[in-house]
Structure formats: structure tokens, C-alpha cells
N, C-alpha and C positions, 0 to 999 in steps of 0.2 A: 596684595599683602595687607592692605588696610582692612579687609574684611576677614582676616584670619582670626581664629578663635583665641589665639594668644593675646590679641589686642582687646578682646572683650571680656576675658576671664582670667583671673589669677589661678594658677594651678600649682600646687605643691604636694610633694609626698613628705608629710611632716614627721612621721615616726614609723618605726618598725616594732613588731611585737611577736615574740616567740609563742607559738600555740601548739596544742596537741589535739588530734582528732583522728577520725577514721577515713580512709580513702575509699575509692570505688570498690576495692577488693575486700572492704571491711577489715583492713589491717591498721592497727594503731600506728600513727606516724607523727613526727614533730616537724613543723613547718614554720615559716615566717610570714606574717601578714603585714601589709603596708597600708598606712592610712593616707588616703587621697583627700585633700581639702581643696575646694573651689569657691571662688567668690567673684561675683559680677563686678566689673570695673566701672560700668556706667553709673551705678548708684553712688560709688565713691566720688566720682567727678562732680556729682550734683550736691556733694556735701553730706550725703547720708552714709551711715555705716551699714554696708551690705552684709546680710547674714552669711555665715560660712556653712557650706554643705560639705559633709564628709561621709566617706564609706571606706570599707576595708577590702583590699584585693590581695590575692596570693600571686606569687611569681608565675604560676601556671596560667593564671588568667591574663597576665601581661603577654605570655607566649601565645595564647589563643587569639588575643587581639592582633598581635603582629602577623600571625599566620593568615588571619582573615584579610588584613590589609595587603599582604604580599600577593595573595591569590586574586583579590578583587581589583587591585591596581598593579598589574604586572609590568606596566611601563614606567613605574616609579621606583626610585632608589629608596626603599622603605628604611627609615632609621632603625639601627640594630638595638637589641636589648643589652644591658650589661651582662657579663659572664655569670653563669649559674654557680660555678666553682672557681676559686682563685687560681690564676695561672701567671707565670712569669714573675713570681714574687721572690724577694730575698729570703734566705732560709730561716731567719729569725721570726718572720711573719707567718702566722698560722694560715694554712690553706683550707681550714675547715669552713664550710659554708654557713655554719652557725656562729662563727667567731664574731663577737660584737663589732670589731673594727671593719671586718669584711662586710657585715650586714649594713653598717653605716655607709660604706662606700657604694654598695649596691643600691641603697635607698636613694643616694644622690644620682646614680646612673639611671634609675627608673624614672625619677623626676625629670631628668634631662631628656629621656625618651619621650615622655608625654609632651614636654615643651617643644621638642623637634616636630612631633606630629601636629601639635596645635598651631605651629608656625608655618606648616607646609600649605601652600595655596590650594591644594586639592584635598589632601588627607584631612585637613581641619574641618571640612564640610561634611564628612561622613557621619551618618546618623548613629551607626554602631559605636563609633569612637565617642560621640557625645554621650550616648547611653552608658558607656564604660565609666565615664567621669561622674555621672549623675544618678544612675539607676542601679542600686545594689542587687535587688531581687529580680530574678528572671532574665538577667543579662545573657547568661550562657545559652538559654533557650532561644533568645532573640538571634544570637549569632548563628546557632545551628539551623535555625529556620531559613537563613539566607541560602543554605545549600552550598556554601563556598567550598567545602571539602570535596564536593563532586566535581568542581571545576579544576581542582589541583591536578597538575600533570605528574605522572609517576616518574621516578628517577630513571627507570629503564627506558621510558619513552624519550626523555630528555637526552640520555646518553646515545640512544639510537640516532636521534636527529643530529647530534654533534658530529658523528662519524659519517653520516650518509647524505647530509645536505651537499648539493653540488655547487651552488653559487652563493657562498656566504658573503654577507656584507662586510667589506673590508674594515669599516669603522668599528663595527661591533667585535670583529676579530681582534683588532688592535686594543679595544677597550678591555676585552677579556685578558689579554696578555698584560695590560697595564695593571689590572686588579690583582693578578697573580704576583706581579713584581712588587706592588704596594704592600701586599700581605707579607711577602717574604722579607722586605726591607724593614717593616715595622716589627715583625717577629724577631728579627736579628737585633734591632735596636733595643727591644724590651729585654732580650736575653743578656745583652751587654750591660744594660742598666742594672739588672738584678745582680750580675757578677760584681760590678763596681760597688753596688750597695753593700754586698757582703764584705768586701775589702774595707770599705769605709767604716762599717760597723766595727771591724777588728781594730782599725786605727784609733777610733774614738775610745774603745774599751781599753786600749793600751794606755791612753791618757789617765784612765782610772787607776792603772798600776802605778803610773808616775805619782798620782795623788797619794796612794797608800804608802809608797816608798818615802816621799817627802814628809808625810805625817809621822811615820816611824822614825825617820832620821831626826826630826825636830825634837823628839823626846829625849835624845841623848846629846843634843847640842844646845847648850844654854845660850850662847851669844847669837847663834844662827837660828835658833828655834822659831822665833816669830816669823822670820822671812820664809823659812821652809814650810811652816804651817800655812801661811797665806798662799804661797805658790801651790801647795797641795790642794787647797780649797778651790782655786781656779781650775785646776786639772779635773777635780771631781765634778764640778758644775758642767764643764765642757763635755766630759764623758757621758754624763746623764742626759745631755741634750740630743743625743743621736736618735733615740726612739721617736721623738716628736718630728725630727727632721726627715727620717725615712718614711714615717707615716704620711707626711706632707708630700714626699716624693711619689708615693703610691697614687695620690690624686692626679698628679701630672701623668703618671703611667696609665691611669684609667682613661684619660683624654686620648692618649695614643691608641689604647685598646679599642676605643669606639671606632676608630678608622680601620683598625685591623678587621673588625667585624663588618664594617661598611664594604670592604672588599668583596665579601660574599654576597652582599646585597647587589653590588654592581654585576657580579657574575650571574645572579638570578635573572636580571633584565636581559643579559646576553643570551642565556639559555632559552628564555621565552621567545626571543626573536628567532633563534635557530629553529625552534619548534614551528613557529608560524611560517618560516621560509621552507621548511621541510614539507609541511602540509600543502603549501602553495605549489611546490615542485611535484608532489604526488598527484595533486588535482590536475595540473597541466599534463602530466604523463598519462593519466587516465583518459583525459579528453583526447589527446593525440591518438591513443590506442583505439578509442571508439570511432573516431573519424576514419581511421584506416580500415577498421572492420566494415564500416558503412560503405566505403569506397570499393572494397573488395566484393561485397555483396552486390553492389550496383553494377559493377563491370564484369563480375564473374571471374576475376583474376585474383590469385593469392600471391602476395609479394614475399611472404616469409613462411617458413615451415611452421605448421601447427597441427595439433591432434585433430582439430576440426577438419582441416583440409584432407588429412589422411582418411578420416571417416567418410567424407563425401566421395572419395575415390573408391573406397571399398564397398559402400552401400548405396551408391548412386547420388545424383545431385538433388537438391531440394526443388520443390515445385515453385513456379513463379509466385503463387499466392503466399507460400511460406516465406519466400525471400522478401516479398513486399512487406509482410507483417513484421519481420525482423528489422528491416530497414526503417520502418515507421517507429518501432520501439527505440532503435538506436538514435534516430533523429531527435526524439523527445529527450533521450538521455544526454545527447550532445548539447541540446539547448539548455537543459538544466545545468550541465557541466560548465558551459560558457558563463551562465549567470553566477554560478558558484565561484568560478575562477575570477570573474570581475569583482565579486564581493570580497574574496580573499585578498586580491590585489589592493583594493581600497582600504581594507582593514589593516593590511601590512603597512601601507603608506602612512595611515593615521598613527599606527603604533610607533613607527620610526620618528615621525614628527614630534609626538608627545614625549617619547622616551628621550630623544636627544635634547629637548628643551629642559627636561628634568635633570639630565646628566650635566648640562651646562650649569644649572642652578647648584647642583651638588658640588661641582668643581670649585665654584666661587666660595661656597661655604667651607669646603675642605681647606682651601688655600688660606683663608682667613683664620680658621680654627687652629690649624697646625702651626701657623706662624705665631699666633698668640701663645699657644701652649709651649712651644720651644723657647720663645723669648722669656716667658715666665720661669721656665725651668733653668735657663741660663742665669737669670737674675738671682734665683734662689741659690744656685751654686756659688755665685760671686759673693752673696751675702754670707753664706756658710764659711767660705774661705776667709773673709774679712774677720769673722768671729774667731776663727782659729788663730789668725795673726794677732788679734787683740788679746787672746788668752796668753800667748807667749810674750807679748809686750808687757802684760801685767806681771807675768812670772819674772821677766827680766828686771822690772822695777823692784819686785820683792827681793830678788837676789842682790840688787845694787845696794839695798838698805842694810844688808847684813854686815 
């Protein structure tokens, strides 16, 4: 971790800018660009003011970077990007992806994504990631030249492996179930939070009605007027504070959403392992079949029914020379198959070792982050309730002075 990029470079996504341009289909579109600023840490420690390098990136470029990392490092739980469009929001908050509040939260999420990658012991060393931070022109071409999209497994192939693998690793099966449950629990928590936020919004706005009523009442009561007016003022201030409170709540919700999307990153690692296991089983099955064919040719006996065996009976047996030639070809294929199987076994063991180490790292990070987020959320709720009590305490004092 001492060598990670986050220790050597300050990385910030400092601002977002709405732009208009033409896409690949030559259609006019509006999009948001994000300014990435980087500064070397070493120069600052030496007492010098390091220059700031900056460049603009679109959200689609962040997506391209993450897709590249996911394909290139299949054994790693790659940090997720923030949502492209708002979800699990309270109804008074706009779900428009061009809404300034949403763009600001996404800016924070994109910065968090870059810091996650820069802090990862493996991902931080990737040259494409470094170029993403420092090289504006030609970066997309550099990514495409890696040919990473050719290595990507199709969804159909992954689905096929899921249902046809015969000996799945119990640990990865349990991890997949855990990721499904994690996603389900966080989704439910976010829905509940959105509903509570809606009700809370209503409660606060009712206090605005109290304020209006007290103000109108004060106009017709000379002796009680000042007390009612003061109490109404406290109610108005309290009612107006809900917008800032719920906007702050959305930041805690975004921290939970990150782990909602991390669940899919966990499943991606599980799917890759299933694919490797399926390829290994197919290679072993093919090798067994070739060995059986070779044995049948050598002994002249056929253990199982085959079209080849029926053809031999109908049109006569092969000559010894033909049989010897086929045996030789099969022996070469068996040797290649054994080498391939050995290589796949070694690759599978390395994948499991690397993947499980990263999964353990992820679990530690998750436990720490979710604990901090939930504690902060609880503290915010306590503080909010205390302010409510203080408002009514102030109102009580106003009433007492009447």
C-alpha cells in the first residue's frame, strides 16, 4: 500500500460542466464533463508548490476505464461508478441526470471511484489508468489498442457456464449468494429511507403551516402578538431547514449505493471463476474422450455405441496402417490436452488465490465504510431531532412570555 498511486498523487474531480456536442451518430447531445486535477505529493513534501495538471472527462470515458479494468483484472472486485441516473430518491428531489444537485453528487462519486482505484494495490499500477489521469488526447485509442473488448466474455457464455458447471467451488457459490443478499438488503434500506424522507419532508412543511397560523394569529392579538410572532418565526426557520437536511441525507445514501453496485462487482468475479471452472471441466472431458478413442483403436474394442463403430461394421475395418496413423494423431492430441489441462489447473489455482485475497481486502474495506456511514447517519438523525426539540423549547418560552 505504500507504493499505491494515492500516496504519490493528489486526485480530485474539482468541477462539472454542462456541454453540448455531437456524438458518434452525428446527433446533437447535451452532456456533463468533469474536470480531473492531479498534483504530485513528493514536490509538496519538499516544500515546493507542485503544478496542478488538469483534463476533462465525460462519464462515458469513466465507464470505458472501468470496463477495461474489469476485463483486464477479472480476479479483482473493481470499484463501481456512481449511478448514471438518480434512483431511490425522495419524491421532492429531481431524478434528472442534469439536475445540479445530482451532478454534484455524481462528481463526488466519480472522485471517490478514482481514489478507490488509486488506492488499490494492483489497479493503481495500471498504465491505462495513469494515462486516464494525465493524458487527455489519444487516451481512448490507447485503451482500444489493448484489445480488452476481445477478451470480454459474452453474457450467454457466462450464463451457460453457470448452469452447466458440474463442480462449482463452494466458496464462490456462497459469495454469489452473499452478494445477492447484500444487494437486496441495501436496496430495501434505500427504499425505506426514501419513504421516511418523504414523510419527514411533510412533517417539516407542516411546521411551516404552524408558522403561518401563528403569524396570522399575532395580527389580531395585541397582548399575545409578540410571543406568537416569535414562535411562528422559529417554526418557519425549522420548516425551511428540511431541504438542506435531506440533501445531506442523499450523500449518506450515495455511500450505501456504492456497496449496492459493489454487489455486482462481486458477482462478476464469481462469474469469471465459473467460466474458468467450466473450461477446465470441458478440457478434462475432451481429454478423457480422446484417451478412450485411443484405447479403442489400440485394442480393437468399442465400449460405447458410436456412428464410427457402425460405419466400421458396415464398410469394413480400417487397415493397421490407418489405425496406427490415427493412434499417433490421438496421442499427440492427448499430450497437448494434458498440457492444456495442467495449464488451466494452474491458472485456476492462481485465480482463486488472487481473487480470494482481493475479496478479503474488499470485506475489510466494506465493514469499515458501512460502519462509518451508518454511524454518521445516526449522528445526523440525532442532531436533527435535537434541533426539533430546541424549536419547540423556544416556542414554549415564547408562549410562556405571553
